N, C-alpha and C positions, 0 to 999 in steps of 0.2 A: 303696782301690783300687791296685792293682801299678802300677808304673810302668816296670820293665823285663823282659828277659826273663830275668836272673838271679833276680829275686824270684819270677817263674813257675813257675822251675825247681826253686827251693827248695819251694816249696808243693806241685808234683807229687811231688816225692820224698818229702814228707811223708806224702802219699796213699799213695804205694806201700808204704808201710811198714805202713799199717793194714791188718788184716784185715777181712772182711766185718762182723763184730759192732762192731768199731771204729768203722767207717765209718757204721753205722748208729745207734750211740750219740751219733755226732757230728751227725746229722741231727736225732735226737731233741732234743739239746741247743737245736739252733737254732730247730727247727720248735715245738716244746712251750712256747714262751712267748707272751706276747698279742702281742707285735712279729711272732713268727715265723707266728702264726696269719694275722696280717693279711696279711703279705708272701705268704704260700701263698695266701690267698683273692684277692688282686690278680693273681697269675700264674694261678689258674685263670680268672679274669675274662677277662684279656687272652689267655689261651693256648688259647682255645676248648673248654676242658674241658666245659661245659655245651650246647654247643652242636653239632650234626652237622657234620662236616667235610666237605668237598668237594675238597680239594686234599692233594697229600702235604706242601705247606708247612705247611699249618694241622694236617694231623694230625702232623707231626713235633714242633710246639710242644705238642700235645696229650699227645703219648709222654712227655715231660719230666715233665709234670704227675703222671701215671699211675707214673713211674719213683719219684717222691718218695714219692708216697702209699704205692706197694708196700713202700718201703723202712720207712717210717714204720709200717706195720702190721705188721713183721717185727722185733717186739721182741726182742732179743738176751738170752742169758742174762748174769747178772751177771759181771762180769770175776772170772776165778778158778774160776768153777763151769761147768766143762767137762762135766758129766754128762751 
């Protein structure tokens, strides 16, 4: 866990240097493991992915899961292969 604003800014700077393919590869490395799949399943259960939502707060949580799944379904080209 980050403990300071300085560490948060450093992580954000790293994210800003990534293009979309690099960020997608990062998501794939995290969520395409047994632990990552369990974490994603837990988030889906907690964030109203399987249940209809009736308020904007719940829908906001659900949209985060949809964003993660969308990124995981958009497999990038291998690095160096930009054809």
